[in-house]
Every structure is written in structure tokens, then in C-alpha cells.
N, C-alpha and C positions, 0 to 999 in steps of 0.2 A: 401560395398566390394569397396577396392580400387586395380585394376588391375596394376597399375605402381606407385610403391612408390617413385620412383625418380621424379616424377612430383607432388607428393603429399607434401603440407608443414607440416613437422615434427620438434618439437624442437630438437635442436643441439645434445643433448647426444642419443636420439632415432635416429636421422637421421645417426649419425656415427655408432651406432651400427647395424642398418638395412644394411648401406654400406658395413661394414667388414664382417658381417654375409652372405652377398650376398642373400639377401632377395629382393623379387620383387614385392610380392602381400600380401594382407591382408583381411581376412573376419573377421567380428565380429558379435557376436548374443548376445541378452541381457540375462542375467540371471534373471528370473522372479520369484517373490514370490507367495504364494498362492493367495493372493488378487490383483495379476497383477501389484504390484509395482517392480520397477527394482531394483535388489538387487547388481547387477554388470554386468561385461561384459565378456566374452570370446573370445579373439582375437587369431586366427590362422594365422601364418605368413607362406608363402611358398616361395620357390626359383623359382617356374615357375610364369609365368605371366597367370593366368587363374583363372576361377571361380572354386569353388569347385565343385564336382560332387554332383548329387542328393543324391545319398546314403551316401556320406559323410555329406552333409548339414543334412539329417535325423539323422545320428549318432551322429552329434555335438547337434541337438537339444534334443535328449536324454540326453547327457551330461550336457547340461545347465539345463535340468529338474532336474538331480541328484543333481547338485550343488546347486541350488535353495533349494531343501528339505535338503540338508546338512547344509546350511547356516542357514536356519529357525530352524532347528532341534539344532544347537548349540546355536542360540539366546534363543530358548525355555528352554534349561538347563540351560544357564547361567540365565535367569529368576527365574527358579525353585530355584536357589541356592541362589539367591538373597532374594527370597521371603522366604526361610527357615530361613534367619539370619535378616530379616527386616520387619517393619512394612509397608504394602502396602499404606496405607493411607499417613503416615509420612514420610517414607523413613529412621526413625530411627531404630537403631539396637533393635532387640526385646530380649527378656528374655535369650533364648537359646544363643545368641551370647554375651549378657551380663555374664551369667554364665559361658561362656568359658574364657572371658577376664579377669573377677574378680580374680580370683585366682593369675593369672600371675602378675597383677598389684598390688595386696597385697604383693606379694612376692617380686617384684620390689621396692616398698615402703619401707618395712622393710629392704631390702638390702642398699638403700641409707640413711635411717635413722640411721642404725648401723655406715655406713661410716662417716656421719656428726657428730655422738655423738663421734665417735672416734677421728675425726680432732678436734672437739671443746675442749673435755679433753685433747687431746695432746698439743694445743695450750695455754691452760689455765696453765697445769703444767710446760709449758717451761718458763712461764715469771717469 
């Protein structure tokens, strides 16, 4: 907790923003994961120079817990999506992803082949 931001060393862009917004104090809480690792932080700035009330600190604690759950949930969803399309051991695309991309790649190859053939025969005919 910093009760007087004017006396706290901040980088120039943040210092200017804090001054222009009339902010005087800040309280920060870590966002923790299920294994105790730090996932981020929640910082609350105030125009008053004081510590947050005990109730507010409790509510912020609930918010950081929910934020941690949301972050880990998103990571899990991304991991599931990745595992659905990639081999876990090698990280290479699996058959499902291969079967998704193969028809598109073949269509693109046929399209390019037709263009090159057309260009080739047009250039030979113009000689």
C-alpha cells in the first residue's frame, strides 16, 4: 500500500496519469493461482490518502480469488484446445488438424497449378 503517490517513484507516463487523475494512494493485491503462484496483481487507486477499509480488503480478496480462477480457467481452455489439435509429446499437429488443413492446401495447390499452367502456355504461345 502506498498512501502518498506524490512521494512514490513512478515512471513518467504513470506519474503523469496519476497526477492528472487526482489519485493519491494505491493498494495492490496479488492474484494467486491454485498452487500459490502469482498470476498477476490487482491495483486499486484512490483519490483519498488512506488505507482501504477492512471490508473493502475482504471484497478485493474475493475479487482476486475469482480473477485467479478465471485466469486458470482460460489457460485450461487454451490447453484443451491445443491438445485437441496437437500431439502432447511432440507438439506437432495431429491427424484432426492435418485433416482440417489438407483439403484447403490441396485446393490452393490446384489453384496455383492452374495459374502457372495458364501463365506458362500463354508465355509459350506469345513467342
